[in-house]
Backbone atoms as SQL, in Angstrom:
CREATE TABLE atoms (id INTEGER PRIMARY KEY, chain TEXT, resi INTEGER, resn TEXT, atom TEXT, x REAL, y REAL, z REAL);
INSERT INTO atoms VALUES
  (1, 'A', 1, 'MET', 'N', 13.887, -1.704, -3.651),
  (2, 'A', 1, 'MET', 'CA', 12.512, -1.225, -3.789),
  (3, 'A', 1, 'MET', 'C', 12.120, -1.031, -5.254),
  (4, 'A', 2, 'ALA', 'N', 12.655, -1.854, -6.112),
  (5, 'A', 2, 'ALA', 'CA', 12.393, -1.704, -7.544),
  (6, 'A', 2, 'ALA', 'C', 10.913, -1.853, -7.879),
  (7, 'A', 3, 'ASN', 'N', 10.178, -2.657, -7.121),
  (8, 'A', 3, 'ASN', 'CA', 8.768, -2.909, -7.421),
  (9, 'A', 3, 'ASN', 'C', 7.821, -1.996, -6.648),
  (10, 'A', 4, 'ILE', 'N', 8.387, -1.090, -5.844),
  (11, 'A', 4, 'ILE', 'CA', 7.564, -0.196, -5.034),
  (12, 'A', 4, 'ILE', 'C', 7.895, 1.238, -5.420),
  (13, 'A', 5, 'HIS', 'N', 6.862, 2.007, -5.736),
  (14, 'A', 5, 'HIS', 'CA', 7.074, 3.382, -6.169),
  (15, 'A', 5, 'HIS', 'C', 6.515, 4.355, -5.136),
  (16, 'A', 6, 'GLU', 'N', 7.231, 5.425, -4.921),
  (17, 'A', 6, 'GLU', 'CA', 6.769, 6.502, -4.038),
  (18, 'A', 6, 'GLU', 'C', 5.781, 7.351, -4.835),
  (19, 'A', 7, 'VAL', 'N', 4.615, 7.628, -4.258),
  (20, 'A', 7, 'VAL', 'CA', 3.641, 8.492, -4.927),
  (21, 'A', 7, 'VAL', 'C', 3.329, 9.690, -4.041),
  (22, 'A', 8, 'THR', 'N', 2.834, 10.731, -4.679),
  (23, 'A', 8, 'THR', 'CA', 2.417, 11.942, -3.982),
  (24, 'A', 8, 'THR', 'C', 0.911, 12.119, -4.186),
  (25, 'A', 9, 'THR', 'N', 0.369, 13.095, -3.508),
  (26, 'A', 9, 'THR', 'CA', -1.046, 13.418, -3.676),
  (27, 'A', 9, 'THR', 'C', -1.371, 13.670, -5.140),
  (28, 'A', 10, 'ASN', 'N', -0.480, 14.364, -5.858),
  (29, 'A', 10, 'ASN', 'CA', -0.724, 14.706, -7.264),
  (30, 'A', 10, 'ASN', 'C', -0.803, 13.469, -8.159),
  (31, 'A', 11, 'GLU', 'N', -0.106, 12.407, -7.790),
  (32, 'A', 11, 'GLU', 'CA', -0.079, 11.190, -8.603),
  (33, 'A', 11, 'GLU', 'C', -1.076, 10.131, -8.136),
  (34, 'A', 12, 'PHE', 'N', -1.681, 10.334, -6.990),
  (35, 'A', 12, 'PHE', 'CA', -2.497, 9.302, -6.347),
  (36, 'A', 12, 'PHE', 'C', -3.635, 8.823, -7.243),
  (37, 'A', 13, 'LYS', 'N', -4.367, 9.726, -7.842),
  (38, 'A', 13, 'LYS', 'CA', -5.510, 9.335, -8.673),
  (39, 'A', 13, 'LYS', 'C', -5.048, 8.450, -9.833),
  (40, 'A', 14, 'LYS', 'N', -4.028, 8.893, -10.554),
  (41, 'A', 14, 'LYS', 'CA', -3.550, 8.145, -11.725),
  (42, 'A', 14, 'LYS', 'C', -2.931, 6.805, -11.327),
  (43, 'A', 15, 'GLU', 'N', -2.052, 6.815, -10.315),
  (44, 'A', 15, 'GLU', 'CA', -1.293, 5.613, -9.959),
  (45, 'A', 15, 'GLU', 'C', -2.106, 4.599, -9.149),
  (46, 'A', 16, 'VAL', 'N', -3.067, 5.082, -8.361),
  (47, 'A', 16, 'VAL', 'CA', -3.804, 4.193, -7.462),
  (48, 'A', 16, 'VAL', 'C', -5.245, 4.010, -7.919),
  (49, 'A', 17, 'LEU', 'N', -5.986, 5.075, -7.977),
  (50, 'A', 17, 'LEU', 'CA', -7.419, 4.970, -8.246),
  (51, 'A', 17, 'LEU', 'C', -7.733, 4.514, -9.669),
  (52, 'A', 18, 'GLU', 'N', -6.863, 4.843, -10.627),
  (53, 'A', 18, 'GLU', 'CA', -7.114, 4.484, -12.022),
  (54, 'A', 18, 'GLU', 'C', -6.332, 3.244, -12.467),
  (55, 'A', 19, 'SER', 'N', -5.721, 2.532, -11.528),
  (56, 'A', 19, 'SER', 'CA', -4.938, 1.351, -11.868),
  (57, 'A', 19, 'SER', 'C', -5.839, 0.209, -12.343),
  (58, 'A', 20, 'ASP', 'N', -5.331, -0.539, -13.321),
  (59, 'A', 20, 'ASP', 'CA', -6.061, -1.699, -13.840),
  (60, 'A', 20, 'ASP', 'C', -5.944, -2.919, -12.933),
  (61, 'A', 21, 'ILE', 'N', -4.949, -2.906, -12.044),
  (62, 'A', 21, 'ILE', 'CA', -4.743, -4.026, -11.125),
  (63, 'A', 21, 'ILE', 'C', -4.855, -3.506, -9.684),
  (64, 'A', 22, 'PRO', 'N', -5.080, -4.397, -8.728),
  (65, 'A', 22, 'PRO', 'CA', -5.166, -3.942, -7.332),
  (66, 'A', 22, 'PRO', 'C', -3.869, -3.235, -6.902),
  (67, 'A', 23, 'VAL', 'N', -4.021, -2.274, -5.998),
  (68, 'A', 23, 'VAL', 'CA', -2.884, -1.487, -5.520),
  (69, 'A', 23, 'VAL', 'C', -2.832, -1.563, -3.999),
  (70, 'A', 24, 'LEU', 'N', -1.641, -1.849, -3.472),
  (71, 'A', 24, 'LEU', 'CA', -1.403, -1.762, -2.029),
  (72, 'A', 24, 'LEU', 'C', -0.678, -0.452, -1.779),
  (73, 'A', 25, 'VAL', 'N', -1.300, 0.423, -0.996),
  (74, 'A', 25, 'VAL', 'CA', -0.672, 1.694, -0.630),
  (75, 'A', 25, 'VAL', 'C', -0.156, 1.578, 0.796),
  (76, 'A', 26, 'ASP', 'N', 1.144, 1.796, 0.952),
  (77, 'A', 26, 'ASP', 'CA', 1.797, 1.805, 2.259),
  (78, 'A', 26, 'ASP', 'C', 1.860, 3.261, 2.713),
  (79, 'A', 27, 'PHE', 'N', 0.945, 3.630, 3.615),
  (80, 'A', 27, 'PHE', 'CA', 0.969, 4.977, 4.201),
  (81, 'A', 27, 'PHE', 'C', 1.992, 4.941, 5.329),
  (82, 'A', 28, 'TRP', 'N', 3.023, 5.770, 5.261),
  (83, 'A', 28, 'TRP', 'CA', 4.152, 5.699, 6.178),
  (84, 'A', 28, 'TRP', 'C', 4.736, 7.093, 6.427),
  (85, 'A', 29, 'ALA', 'N', 5.727, 7.145, 7.318),
  (86, 'A', 29, 'ALA', 'CA', 6.505, 8.365, 7.562),
  (87, 'A', 29, 'ALA', 'C', 7.916, 7.941, 7.959),
  (88, 'A', 30, 'PRO', 'N', 8.922, 8.751, 7.639),
  (89, 'A', 30, 'PRO', 'CA', 10.310, 8.383, 7.908),
  (90, 'A', 30, 'PRO', 'C', 10.633, 8.176, 9.395),
  (91, 'A', 31, 'TRP', 'N', 9.944, 8.835, 10.282),
  (92, 'A', 31, 'TRP', 'CA', 10.218, 8.759, 11.719),
  (93, 'A', 31, 'TRP', 'C', 9.540, 7.568, 12.392),
  (94, 'A', 32, 'CYS', 'N', 8.741, 6.823, 11.656),
  (95, 'A', 32, 'CYS', 'CA', 7.907, 5.751, 12.214),
  (96, 'A', 32, 'CYS', 'C', 8.667, 4.426, 12.256),
  (97, 'A', 33, 'GLY', 'N', 8.975, 3.958, 13.470),
  (98, 'A', 33, 'GLY', 'CA', 9.676, 2.689, 13.645),
  (99, 'A', 33, 'GLY', 'C', 8.937, 1.500, 13.064),
  (100, 'A', 34, 'PRO', 'N', 7.656, 1.306, 13.403),
  (101, 'A', 34, 'PRO', 'CA', 6.916, 0.187, 12.816),
  (102, 'A', 34, 'PRO', 'C', 6.853, 0.239, 11.285),
  (103, 'A', 35, 'CYS', 'N', 6.883, 1.443, 10.714),
  (104, 'A', 35, 'CYS', 'CA', 6.895, 1.566, 9.245),
  (105, 'A', 35, 'CYS', 'C', 8.158, 0.932, 8.679),
  (106, 'A', 36, 'ARG', 'N', 9.269, 1.107, 9.377),
  (107, 'A', 36, 'ARG', 'CA', 10.532, 0.512, 8.931),
  (108, 'A', 36, 'ARG', 'C', 10.490, -1.009, 9.076),
  (109, 'A', 37, 'MET', 'N', 9.708, -1.522, 10.022),
  (110, 'A', 37, 'MET', 'CA', 9.549, -2.973, 10.171),
  (111, 'A', 37, 'MET', 'C', 8.682, -3.556, 9.053),
  (112, 'A', 38, 'VAL', 'N', 7.691, -2.807, 8.621),
  (113, 'A', 38, 'VAL', 'CA', 6.768, -3.271, 7.588),
  (114, 'A', 38, 'VAL', 'C', 7.415, -3.218, 6.200),
  (115, 'A', 39, 'ALA', 'N', 8.328, -2.278, 5.990),
  (116, 'A', 39, 'ALA', 'CA', 8.907, -2.074, 4.659),
  (117, 'A', 39, 'ALA', 'C', 9.483, -3.354, 4.041),
  (118, 'A', 40, 'PRO', 'N', 10.326, -4.137, 4.753),
  (119, 'A', 40, 'PRO', 'CA', 10.848, -5.354, 4.117),
  (120, 'A', 40, 'PRO', 'C', 9.769, -6.412, 3.851),
  (121, 'A', 41, 'VAL', 'N', 8.724, -6.429, 4.645),
  (122, 'A', 41, 'VAL', 'CA', 7.602, -7.346, 4.411),
  (123, 'A', 41, 'VAL', 'C', 6.927, -6.981, 3.092),
  (124, 'A', 42, 'VAL', 'N', 6.632, -5.697, 2.915),
  (125, 'A', 42, 'VAL', 'CA', 5.987, -5.233, 1.678),
  (126, 'A', 42, 'VAL', 'C', 6.912, -5.467, 0.485),
  (127, 'A', 43, 'GLU', 'N', 8.208, -5.226, 0.657),
  (128, 'A', 43, 'GLU', 'CA', 9.159, -5.447, -0.437),
  (129, 'A', 43, 'GLU', 'C', 9.181, -6.912, -0.862),
  (130, 'A', 44, 'GLY', 'N', 9.147, -7.830, 0.109),
  (131, 'A', 44, 'GLY', 'CA', 9.128, -9.256, -0.207),
  (132, 'A', 44, 'GLY', 'C', 7.887, -9.654, -0.988),
  (133, 'A', 45, 'ILE', 'N', 6.755, -9.123, -0.571),
  (134, 'A', 45, 'ILE', 'CA', 5.493, -9.428, -1.273),
  (135, 'A', 45, 'ILE', 'C', 5.491, -8.787, -2.654),
  (136, 'A', 46, 'ALA', 'N', 6.035, -7.593, -2.765),
  (137, 'A', 46, 'ALA', 'CA', 6.080, -6.899, -4.065),
  (138, 'A', 46, 'ALA', 'C', 6.876, -7.704, -5.082),
  (139, 'A', 47, 'GLN', 'N', 7.931, -8.359, -4.640),
  (140, 'A', 47, 'GLN', 'CA', 8.711, -9.186, -5.557),
  (141, 'A', 47, 'GLN', 'C', 7.911, -10.413, -5.995),
  (142, 'A', 48, 'LYS', 'N', 7.179, -11.024, -5.072),
  (143, 'A', 48, 'LYS', 'CA', 6.394, -12.225, -5.394),
  (144, 'A', 48, 'LYS', 'C', 5.178, -11.912, -6.258),
  (145, 'A', 49, 'MET', 'N', 4.539, -10.776, -6.010),
  (146, 'A', 49, 'MET', 'CA', 3.278, -10.465, -6.678),
  (147, 'A', 49, 'MET', 'C', 3.430, -9.409, -7.775),
  (148, 'A', 50, 'ASP', 'N', 4.655, -9.199, -8.237),
  (149, 'A', 50, 'ASP', 'CA', 4.901, -8.210, -9.280),
  (150, 'A', 50, 'ASP', 'C', 4.051, -8.527, -10.508),
  (151, 'A', 51, 'GLY', 'N', 3.345, -7.529, -10.996),
  (152, 'A', 51, 'GLY', 'CA', 2.486, -7.709, -12.158),
  (153, 'A', 51, 'GLY', 'C', 1.055, -8.064, -11.805),
  (154, 'A', 52, 'LYS', 'N', 0.837, -8.624, -10.617),
  (155, 'A', 52, 'LYS', 'CA', -0.515, -8.962, -10.176),
  (156, 'A', 52, 'LYS', 'C', -1.086, -7.873, -9.284),
  (157, 'A', 53, 'PHE', 'N', -0.186, -7.150, -8.620),
  (158, 'A', 53, 'PHE', 'CA', -0.520, -6.070, -7.698),
  (159, 'A', 53, 'PHE', 'C', 0.429, -4.935, -7.991),
  (160, 'A', 54, 'LYS', 'N', 0.010, -3.722, -7.749),
  (161, 'A', 54, 'LYS', 'CA', 0.916, -2.576, -7.790),
  (162, 'A', 54, 'LYS', 'C', 1.181, -2.187, -6.339),
  (163, 'A', 55, 'PHE', 'N', 2.413, -1.826, -6.041),
  (164, 'A', 55, 'PHE', 'CA', 2.811, -1.449, -4.691),
  (165, 'A', 55, 'PHE', 'C', 3.348, -0.037, -4.694),
  (166, 'A', 56, 'VAL', 'N', 2.751, 0.826, -3.855),
  (167, 'A', 56, 'VAL', 'CA', 3.208, 2.211, -3.751),
  (168, 'A', 56, 'VAL', 'C', 3.313, 2.612, -2.288),
  (169, 'A', 57, 'LYS', 'N', 4.153, 3.605, -2.042),
  (170, 'A', 57, 'LYS', 'CA', 4.309, 4.175, -0.705),
  (171, 'A', 57, 'LYS', 'C', 3.891, 5.638, -0.772),
  (172, 'A', 58, 'LEU', 'N', 3.209, 6.100, 0.262),
  (173, 'A', 58, 'LEU', 'CA', 2.825, 7.513, 0.339),
  (174, 'A', 58, 'LEU', 'C', 3.279, 8.045, 1.692),
  (175, 'A', 59, 'ASN', 'N', 4.169, 9.013, 1.666),
  (176, 'A', 59, 'ASN', 'CA', 4.692, 9.637, 2.880),
  (177, 'A', 59, 'ASN', 'C', 3.595, 10.548, 3.443),
  (178, 'A', 60, 'THR', 'N', 3.075, 10.195, 4.612),
  (179, 'A', 60, 'THR', 'CA', 1.947, 10.946, 5.185),
  (180, 'A', 60, 'THR', 'C', 2.350, 12.340, 5.650),
  (181, 'A', 61, 'ASP', 'N', 3.626, 12.532, 5.983),
  (182, 'A', 61, 'ASP', 'CA', 4.083, 13.871, 6.376),
  (183, 'A', 61, 'ASP', 'C', 4.055, 14.824, 5.192),
  (184, 'A', 62, 'GLN', 'N', 4.408, 14.340, 4.021),
  (185, 'A', 62, 'GLN', 'CA', 4.492, 15.180, 2.833),
  (186, 'A', 62, 'GLN', 'C', 3.183, 15.227, 2.043),
  (187, 'A', 63, 'ASN', 'N', 2.268, 14.338, 2.351),
  (188, 'A', 63, 'ASN', 'CA', 1.002, 14.247, 1.604),
  (189, 'A', 63, 'ASN', 'C', -0.167, 14.127, 2.574),
  (190, 'A', 64, 'GLN', 'N', -0.249, 15.086, 3.489),
  (191, 'A', 64, 'GLN', 'CA', -1.237, 15.021, 4.565),
  (192, 'A', 64, 'GLN', 'C', -2.671, 15.033, 4.058),
  (193, 'A', 65, 'GLU', 'N', -2.930, 15.750, 2.968),
  (194, 'A', 65, 'GLU', 'CA', -4.307, 15.840, 2.479),
  (195, 'A', 65, 'GLU', 'C', -4.827, 14.480, 2.024),
  (196, 'A', 66, 'THR', 'N', -3.985, 13.670, 1.393),
  (197, 'A', 66, 'THR', 'CA', -4.423, 12.338, 0.967),
  (198, 'A', 66, 'THR', 'C', -4.606, 11.432, 2.174),
  (199, 'A', 67, 'ALA', 'N', -3.688, 11.500, 3.119),
  (200, 'A', 67, 'ALA', 'CA', -3.814, 10.690, 4.338),
  (201, 'A', 67, 'ALA', 'C', -5.106, 11.041, 5.075),
  (202, 'A', 68, 'MET', 'N', -5.431, 12.321, 5.154),
  (203, 'A', 68, 'MET', 'CA', -6.671, 12.734, 5.830),
  (204, 'A', 68, 'MET', 'C', -7.895, 12.290, 5.040),
  (205, 'A', 69, 'GLU', 'N', -7.831, 12.395, 3.725),
  (206, 'A', 69, 'GLU', 'CA', -8.966, 12.005, 2.878),
  (207, 'A', 69, 'GLU', 'C', -9.343, 10.535, 3.089),
  (208, 'A', 70, 'TYR', 'N', -8.345, 9.684, 3.344),
  (209, 'A', 70, 'TYR', 'CA', -8.606, 8.267, 3.537),
  (210, 'A', 70, 'TYR', 'C', -8.615, 7.854, 5.006),
  (211, 'A', 71, 'GLY', 'N', -8.657, 8.828, 5.888),
  (212, 'A', 71, 'GLY', 'CA', -8.835, 8.554, 7.310),
  (213, 'A', 71, 'GLY', 'C', -7.689, 7.789, 7.936),
  (214, 'A', 72, 'ILE', 'N', -6.473, 8.070, 7.489),
  (215, 'A', 72, 'ILE', 'CA', -5.308, 7.396, 8.052),
  (216, 'A', 72, 'ILE', 'C', -5.025, 8.026, 9.415),
  (217, 'A', 73, 'MET', 'N', -5.303, 7.263, 10.476),
  (218, 'A', 73, 'MET', 'CA', -5.140, 7.752, 11.845),
  (219, 'A', 73, 'MET', 'C', -3.885, 7.194, 12.501),
  (220, 'A', 74, 'ALA', 'N', -3.372, 6.076, 11.983),
  (221, 'A', 74, 'ALA', 'CA', -2.172, 5.442, 12.534),
  (222, 'A', 74, 'ALA', 'C', -1.357, 4.890, 11.371),
  (223, 'A', 75, 'ILE', 'N', -0.046, 4.908, 11.549),
  (224, 'A', 75, 'ILE', 'CA', 0.827, 4.343, 10.532),
  (225, 'A', 75, 'ILE', 'C', 1.744, 3.320, 11.175),
  (226, 'A', 76, 'PRO', 'N', 2.154, 2.321, 10.437),
  (227, 'A', 76, 'PRO', 'CA', 1.844, 2.107, 9.028),
  (228, 'A', 76, 'PRO', 'C', 0.405, 1.630, 8.828),
  (229, 'A', 77, 'SER', 'N', -0.179, 2.119, 7.761),
  (230, 'A', 77, 'SER', 'CA', -1.478, 1.630, 7.307),
  (231, 'A', 77, 'SER', 'C', -1.283, 1.128, 5.887),
  (232, 'A', 78, 'LEU', 'N', -1.652, -0.110, 5.662),
  (233, 'A', 78, 'LEU', 'CA', -1.578, -0.710, 4.331),
  (234, 'A', 78, 'LEU', 'C', -2.999, -0.813, 3.806),
  (235, 'A', 79, 'VAL', 'N', -3.273, -0.087, 2.729),
  (236, 'A', 79, 'VAL', 'CA', -4.638, -0.004, 2.204),
  (237, 'A', 79, 'VAL', 'C', -4.655, -0.562, 0.787),
  (238, 'A', 80, 'VAL', 'N', -5.580, -1.479, 0.538),
  (239, 'A', 80, 'VAL', 'CA', -5.736, -2.069, -0.787),
  (240, 'A', 80, 'VAL', 'C', -6.852, -1.326, -1.518),
  (241, 'A', 81, 'PHE', 'N', -6.539, -0.899, -2.739),
  (242, 'A', 81, 'PHE', 'CA', -7.519, -0.270, -3.620),
  (243, 'A', 81, 'PHE', 'C', -7.707, -1.169, -4.831),
  (244, 'A', 82, 'LYS', 'N', -8.950, -1.343, -5.215),
  (245, 'A', 82, 'LYS', 'CA', -9.272, -2.129, -6.412),
  (246, 'A', 82, 'LYS', 'C', -10.421, -1.425, -7.107),
  (247, 'A', 83, 'GLY', 'N', -10.261, -1.172, -8.389),
  (248, 'A', 83, 'GLY', 'CA', -11.308, -0.490, -9.141),
  (249, 'A', 83, 'GLY', 'C', -11.590, 0.912, -8.623),
  (250, 'A', 84, 'GLY', 'N', -10.581, 1.552, -8.066),
  (251, 'A', 84, 'GLY', 'CA', -10.725, 2.931, -7.610),
  (252, 'A', 84, 'GLY', 'C', -11.290, 3.094, -6.207),
  (253, 'A', 85, 'SER', 'N', -11.547, 1.987, -5.514),
  (254, 'A', 85, 'SER', 'CA', -12.117, 2.063, -4.170),
  (255, 'A', 85, 'SER', 'C', -11.276, 1.277, -3.175),
  (256, 'A', 86, 'GLU', 'N', -11.308, 1.720, -1.921),
  (257, 'A', 86, 'GLU', 'CA', -10.655, 0.975, -0.856),
  (258, 'A', 86, 'GLU', 'C', -11.440, -0.299, -0.601),
  (259, 'A', 87, 'VAL', 'N', -10.712, -1.440, -0.570),
  (260, 'A', 87, 'VAL', 'CA', -11.380, -2.713, -0.326),
  (261, 'A', 87, 'VAL', 'C', -10.852, -3.428, 0.921),
  (262, 'A', 88, 'HIS', 'N', -9.718, -2.974, 1.452),
  (263, 'A', 88, 'HIS', 'CA', -9.140, -3.644, 2.618),
  (264, 'A', 88, 'HIS', 'C', -8.128, -2.711, 3.281),
  (265, 'A', 89, 'ARG', 'N', -7.964, -2.883, 4.602),
  (266, 'A', 89, 'ARG', 'CA', -7.014, -2.054, 5.342),
  (267, 'A', 89, 'ARG', 'C', -6.389, -2.868, 6.463),
  (268, 'A', 90, 'VAL', 'N', -5.077, -2.731, 6.603),
  (269, 'A', 90, 'VAL', 'CA', -4.323, -3.342, 7.695),
  (270, 'A', 90, 'VAL', 'C', -3.560, -2.218, 8.378),
  (271, 'A', 91, 'VAL', 'N', -3.711, -2.098, 9.684),
  (272, 'A', 91, 'VAL', 'CA', -2.992, -1.081, 10.437),
  (273, 'A', 91, 'VAL', 'C', -1.969, -1.781, 11.323),
  (274, 'A', 92, 'GLY', 'N', -0.721, -1.334, 11.218),
  (275, 'A', 92, 'GLY', 'CA', 0.334, -1.927, 12.026),
  (276, 'A', 92, 'GLY', 'C', 1.049, -3.047, 11.308),
  (277, 'A', 93, 'PHE', 'N', 1.935, -3.702, 12.029),
  (278, 'A', 93, 'PHE', 'CA', 2.764, -4.759, 11.466),
  (279, 'A', 93, 'PHE', 'C', 1.973, -6.050, 11.301),
  (280, 'A', 94, 'MET', 'N', 2.290, -6.765, 10.228),
  (281, 'A', 94, 'MET', 'CA', 1.709, -8.087, 9.995),
  (282, 'A', 94, 'MET', 'C', 2.789, -8.936, 9.333),
  (283, 'A', 95, 'PRO', 'N', 2.962, -10.186, 9.764),
  (284, 'A', 95, 'PRO', 'CA', 3.966, -11.057, 9.130),
  (285, 'A', 95, 'PRO', 'C', 3.686, -11.237, 7.634),
  (286, 'A', 96, 'GLN', 'N', 4.746, -11.472, 6.884),
  (287, 'A', 96, 'GLN', 'CA', 4.634, -11.549, 5.422),
  (288, 'A', 96, 'GLN', 'C', 3.633, -12.597, 4.961),
  (289, 'A', 97, 'GLU', 'N', 3.676, -13.786, 5.521),
  (290, 'A', 97, 'GLU', 'CA', 2.773, -14.858, 5.084),
  (291, 'A', 97, 'GLU', 'C', 1.309, -14.473, 5.291),
  (292, 'A', 98, 'GLN', 'N', 1.030, -13.842, 6.421),
  (293, 'A', 98, 'GLN', 'CA', -0.346, -13.445, 6.719),
  (294, 'A', 98, 'GLN', 'C', -0.804, -12.342, 5.769),
  (295, 'A', 99, 'LEU', 'N', 0.070, -11.370, 5.510),
  (296, 'A', 99, 'LEU', 'CA', -0.294, -10.285, 4.598),
  (297, 'A', 99, 'LEU', 'C', -0.486, -10.819, 3.178),
  (298, 'A', 100, 'GLU', 'N', 0.389, -11.707, 2.744),
  (299, 'A', 100, 'GLU', 'CA', 0.229, -12.312, 1.414),
  (300, 'A', 100, 'GLU', 'C', -1.119, -13.006, 1.292),
  (301, 'A', 101, 'SER', 'N', -1.494, -13.738, 2.326),
  (302, 'A', 101, 'SER', 'CA', -2.774, -14.441, 2.324),
  (303, 'A', 101, 'SER', 'C', -3.934, -13.454, 2.206),
  (304, 'A', 102, 'GLU', 'N', -3.855, -12.357, 2.949),
  (305, 'A', 102, 'GLU', 'CA', -4.923, -11.362, 2.889),
  (306, 'A', 102, 'GLU', 'C', -4.998, -10.705, 1.516),
  (307, 'A', 103, 'LEU', 'N', -3.846, -10.448, 0.909),
  (308, 'A', 103, 'LEU', 'CA', -3.834, -9.794, -0.405),
  (309, 'A', 103, 'LEU', 'C', -4.325, -10.720, -1.504),
  (310, 'A', 104, 'SER', 'N', -4.078, -12.014, -1.374),
  (311, 'A', 104, 'SER', 'CA', -4.415, -12.953, -2.445),
  (312, 'A', 104, 'SER', 'C', -5.910, -12.969, -2.746),
  (313, 'A', 105, 'GLN', 'N', -6.735, -12.607, -1.786),
  (314, 'A', 105, 'GLN', 'CA', -8.186, -12.601, -2.042),
  (315, 'A', 105, 'GLN', 'C', -8.619, -11.518, -3.028),
  (316, 'A', 106, 'PHE', 'N', -7.725, -10.549, -3.304),
  (317, 'A', 106, 'PHE', 'CA', -8.084, -9.462, -4.205),
  (318, 'A', 106, 'PHE', 'C', -7.516, -9.653, -5.607),
  (319, 'A', 107, 'LEU', 'N', -6.863, -10.794, -5.823),
  (320, 'A', 107, 'LEU', 'CA', -6.335, -11.094, -7.161),
  (321, 'A', 107, 'LEU', 'C', -7.446, -11.658, -8.024),
  (322, 'A', 108, 'SER', 'N', -7.425, -11.258, -9.280),
  (323, 'A', 108, 'SER', 'CA', -8.395, -11.808, -10.221),
  (324, 'A', 108, 'SER', 'C', -8.003, -13.233, -10.551),
  (325, 'A', 109, 'PRO', 'N', -8.972, -14.136, -10.703),
  (326, 'A', 109, 'PRO', 'CA', -8.630, -15.513, -11.076),
  (327, 'A', 109, 'PRO', 'C', -7.940, -15.514, -12.423),
  (328, 'A', 110, 'SER', 'N', -6.926, -16.339, -12.580),
  (329, 'A', 110, 'SER', 'CA', -6.164, -16.386, -13.855),
  (330, 'A', 110, 'SER', 'C', -6.916, -17.156, -14.906);
């Protein structure tokens, strides 16, 4: 998980909302089976898109106020933030190729 950082509510604004590049936030919890299925998918994409996207995980059990603020009703929820705003959301498991395709639309042209 070298390319994925755990964030807390206290770090959310700086790490996510103020990021210069798009950020994928993996809202998860340790007891969530589907979250464990999504983790290797996100890790694979994080390795491919390192430097183009920032990847963070937020434990919803430990950071309930942030999860509530963004209306996280089910986990895993993968939320893309760009320019400080939510621009896309995926709830539940998605194959790596499909998720990569969805994320690529938020990359700035080189």
